[in-house]
N, C-alpha and C positions, 0 to 999 in steps of 0.2 A: 602541540599534541599531534600524534600521527593520525592521519585521516583514516576512518574506517572504510572498508571496501563497500561499494554500493550494494544494497540488497535488492534482489529482484522481487517484484510484487506478483510475479506469475506463480501460481500454486504448482507444486510438483505433480507431475503426471502420475495417475494411478498405475501401479504395476499390473499388467494383465494376468489374470489367473491362469495357472498352468492346468490344462485339462487333465482329468484323471486318466490313469492307464486302464484301457479296456481289458477285460478278461480274455485270456487266450484259450484255445481248445484244450491244451494240456492242463491248464489250471482247473478248468471246469471238470475235466475227466478225473483229475486227482481228488476232487472233493468227494467222490464216492467212497474213498477210503477214510474220509474225515467228515462225518455227517454234520458236526457242529459248524463246519465251514459253509455248508449249504444254508444254514440259518443266517449266517452273516451276509451271504449274498442276497438272500431274500429280504432281510429286515434292515440291515444297517449300512451296507455298501452302496448307497444311492448314487454317488458320483460315478463309480466304476460300472454300475449296472446301466446307467443312462448312456455312458460312453460306449459300452458294448453294444447297446441298441443302435447307436448312431453309426458305428463303424460296420456292424452287421457281419463281421468275419466269423465270429463264433456264435452267431444268433441261433442256429439249430441246436447247438449244444446247450445253450442257455435255456431254450424252450424245453429240451428233454429234462434238464435239471428241475425246472419248475413243475413239470408233469410228475416227476418222481416225488417231489416234496408234497404236491397236492394229494397224491394217492397214499403214500406211506404215512405221512403225519396224521392223516385222518383216521387211521385204523384204531389206535388206542381209545379215542373218544367213542367210536362206534361200539367197541367191545365193553368198555367200562360204564357207559351211560345206560339209561333205560332203553335206548334204541336197540342195544345188544345185536348189532349187525356189523359185519366187517366192511361192507361196501356202501351202506346207505349214506354215511356222512360225505364220502367222496362223490357219490352220485348227486347229492344235494348241491354241493359247491360247483362241481365240474359240469353237471347237467344244466344247471341254470345258466351258467356262463356260455355253454355251447349253444343254447337256444338264443341267447341275446347277442352273441358275437357278430352275426351279420348286421344287426342294427347299429352296433358300436362302430363298425367300419363305415357304414353308410353315413352315420351322423358325423364321423370324423371328416369324410370327404365333403359333406355338405357345408360344414362350418369352416372349411379351409385349412384343416390340419394336413400335414405332409406325411405322417407315418404310413408305410406301405402295409400290405396285408400281414406279412410276417411280424413286423414290429407291433402292430395292433394285437396280434395273437399273443405275443409275449406280455403285453400290458394286461390282457385279460387273464392270462395264466398267473400273473403276479397276484391278482385278487384271490384266486383259488388257493395258491400256495401260502399266502399270508393267512387266509382264513383257516386252512388246515393246520398251520403252525400254532395259531391261537387255540384251536380245538385240542391240539396235543397238550398245550399248557393248561387248559381247563379240565382235562380228563381226570387228574387225581381229585380235583375238587368235586366234580359231579359224581365220581365214584364214591367219595366219602359221604356226600349227601344221600346217595342211593342206599348205602348200607346202614346209615345211621337214622334213617327215617322209619318210624314205626308204621306198621300196616294200617292202623286206625288213627293215626295222628292227623288232626285237623289243622292244616296249614296251607296257605296260598303257595308257599315256596316248596312245592312238591318236586321230586326228582325230575319228573317229566317236564314241568315248567322251567326249571333251571337249565335242563339240557337244551330246550328250545331257545331260551334266552341266550345261552352261550353260543349257540350256532349262529343266530342272527347277529350277535355282537361281533363274532369273528368275521362274518361277511362284511359288516360295516367297516371294521378296521382294515380289511383288505381293500375296500373302496377308497378309504382315506389314504392308504399307502400308495395306491395307484395315482391319486390326485397329486401327491407329492412328486412322483416321477413325471407326471404329465406337465406340472408346472415347471419343473426343471427343464424338461424337453422344450417347452414353449420359450423359456428364457434363453436357452442356448441357441435356438433357431431364430430368435427375434421375431416371432410370429405375433401378429396383432390380435388374432382371435383368442379370447381368454378360455382357458381350459374349463373354467366353471360353467360356461355356456353349454359345452358338450355334456358335462357331468350332470347338470341339473335337468337336462332332457333325457339322459340315459339311465341315471341312477333309479328314478322311480319305476322305470320299466323293469330294470333288473330286480328290484325288491318285490315287485308284483309277481314276476315269473318265479322268483325264489319261494314266495308264499305258496303259489300253486304247486311247485315242485314238492314242497314239504307236505302238502295234502296228498299228492299222488304217492309219495313214499311212506305215508302214514306216520310222519314225524310229528305233525300237529294233530 
């Protein structure tokens, strides 16, 4: 019988993952003609988003896009909810993050993370843009609750309570999404400091300031 060729006991080497393509300035500028593409950048294109942060070539355009989404997507919720204000929802999300941004950057440096000031700003803007996007998605629901609730109806689920619940839910979902990107950043840079350490120190501070901001804006 013919002899079989010797088999190697060495396992095959894993094929290195090809890094995602970063967004170019032209792509990000073109998204203003296709708003649905902005939502894809904010919510689903995590690999390309992180790669754009790492390369930093189109970072200013990415920051402008996130600011645009944070402001524009929050308008329907403010108008249709019991808040009935064009600017209060955006002020709630963006104002809280603006106050907490210096502490985010200081915590990042203290725990050994490498993102610079611009990259940390994009991470913070990611929270507000995701929160505003979910507020946009919740706006028809809170509108229906507002118009279908009778004036003297005795219920815990009042329109005001549901609007407050949706706002803080959107903020928490924004933080979760930032954690996803931060974990991916940590993995690609092979950093030893866990992103959870930073977030467990900073998230409670952000939530407390957001609560105080809601009181100042008379949302609560």
